[in-house]
N, C-alpha and C positions, 0 to 999 in steps of 0.2 A: 495619494488617495487610491485605495485598492479595493476592488470587489472580488470576493473569493467564493467559489462554489465548492462545497465539500460533499462528495458522494460517500455513502456508508456512514453518515453522520450520527446515526443513533447507536452505533456499535461502541464497544469499549474504547477503541482507539479514536474513532471519529468524534465521539462526544468530548473527549479530552482535548483533541485538536481544536474543535470549535470553541470551547471555553477559553483556551489560550489565545486564539485569534481574536476573540471578543475583547480581550484585555489589552490588545495591541493598539497603540495610538494611530498607527499608519494604516490600519484596516478599517475602512469606513462602512463596509456592507458585507455581510456573510449570509449565504443561502445554504442551509443545512438540508441535504437531500437524502432520503432514505425511503425504502418501500413501506416502512411502518410509520413514517412521518412524526416521530416523537420529538417534542421540543427538547432541546439540549442546553440552551442558555438563554438568559434574559436578553431581550432586544435583538434576537437572531431570528430571521425568518426561517421557518421550517416548511418543507414541501414534501408530500408523499408522492413518490414517483417509482414506477417500475422501470428500472434502467434497461431491462431486456426488451420492453415492448412500448413503453410510453414515449410521448413526444419530448425531445430533448432540446431542440433548437431554441425554443422560447426560454428555457431554463438557463442556458449558457449565454444568451444574448447579453452583451454589455459586461460580461465577466472579464476580469484581468487575469485571474488564475483559476485553474481547476485542480483540486486535490482529489485524486481518485483513490479512495480507500475501500470501496465496496467489494465484497467477495462472497460468493456462494459456497465455495469449496472449504473443506476443513483439513488442516495439515495432518498428515498421517492417516487419513481415512480415504481409501480409494472411492472416489465419486466421479466417474467419467462424465456423467451428465452435468454435474456442478462445475467441473473444470472446463468443459466446453461452453457452459453458460458464462463463466468468467471471461473467456476469450471473446465471446459474442458481445458481452457488455462493454469490454474494453474497446472493441472496434467502434461501437455506437458512441461511446463517450468521446473517444478521440475524433471521430468524424464530426460530431457536434461542436467540439472545441475548435476544430479547424474552420468550420463554417462561421463560427462566431469570432474568428481571428483572435483567439485567446492568446495572451502574451506569454503565459507560462503554464506548464502542466507538471504536476508532481505525482509520481506513481509509486505506490508501495509494492515492493517485491519482497525478496527474502534472501538471506545469505545462503540458503539451501541451493541456490542456483549454481553454486560452485561445485556442488557434489561432494561426496566423501570418497576420496581416492588415496591410496597408500602413498603416492608421491607428492601429495599436497604439502606445501610448507606450513609450519606452525610458528607464528600466526599467518593466516592467509591474507592477502591484500587484493585491492581492486585490479592489480596487474594480472591476477590469475584468470585463466580462461573460464568462460561460462560452460560448465559441463555437468548438468544435473544428472544424478543416477537415473537411468532409464526406467528402473522399477519403482521410483518414487514419483508417481505421476503428478502429485501436487507441485513438486519443485519444477518438473518439466513444464507445467502450465504456467508457473511464475515466469520462467525463462521465455515462454511464448508471448506473455504480456509485455515483457521488457522489449522483445523484438518489435512488437507492434508500436510501442512508444518510440523506439529508436527510428523506425521507418517514418512515423509521423513527424519527428523532429527534422528528418532529412527533407520531407515535403514542405515543412514550415520553418525555414531557416531563420525567420525573424523572431521565432518564439524559443523560449528556453524550456528544456526538458530535464527534470531531475528524477532520477530513479534511486530510491532508497532501499537498501538491503539489510534490514535488521536481523540479528540473531534471534534465538528463541525468546519469546516475550514472557515475562512474569509480572505478577502484581504482589502487593503486600499480603493478599489473602490466599492466592493459589498460583499454581503453575498454569501457563497457557497450554493449549493442546499440543503444540510442537514440543514445548519443554517437557510435557508428560511423556511424549514418545521417546525423547532422548533419555529421560530418566529411566524409563522401563528398559531401554536397550543397554544401559550401563549396569543394571543389576547382574551380579555374578561375575563381572569383569575383575580380574586380579588387580590389586591396587598398583602394582609395579607397572602394569601395562595400560593403565587407565588414562586415556588422553584428556587434556584439559577441555572444558566446555565453557563457552561464553554465553551468558544470559543478559538480557536487556530489560530494565524496568519499563513498564508501559508509559509511565509519565515522562521518562527520558526520550522515548520514541516520539511521543506527542510534541515535546519541545523541539526535537530535531526536525519534524515536519514543518513546524511554524518557522524555524530558523531558515529552512530551504525556501519558504514562501517569502519571508521578509527580506532575505538576501538575494532573491531571484537567482538561486543557484541553477 
């Protein structure tokens, strides 16, 4: 019997995650948290919360799992204020999860934390060092969020921490923002020297998040 709190639940990824969690037999209660408070699935409690300033302890009380998907920053768009906000929100979410003795935290990061370096192997694996390109501030911010999650895991050894690093996200209808950035960067590159690019369908990402929750990865 699992109670799951999902932040960023009204977004494209969050709403899909919530719907899939709602279909799982071993998930008994879901709290969908977002600053817009939009209902995302039947029989799912939705709460409008400003993660940057609102009270979080009561929201996470009794939760077994926190899935942190909320983000203010946009991939490929320099937004220092939004990236700093993401770090502040991550700290607040993790602090509240610790106070509530949450058993698992799932954090969404990005494969961009590996950086784009000439010596990188293809394909790259999780054995690679985390070295985001310093001029790609969004990826640097994702790596900082990962660091906060890892530090939280060290302070809470009884809890599981899963960090997911998806590649560029696409849907049936359009490319995600990061996928659009990569597509634009490839225009004009000679075919012989064009490196392979991996994309991930948003539905598969949602399924991976739910798998991490149900498997307590």
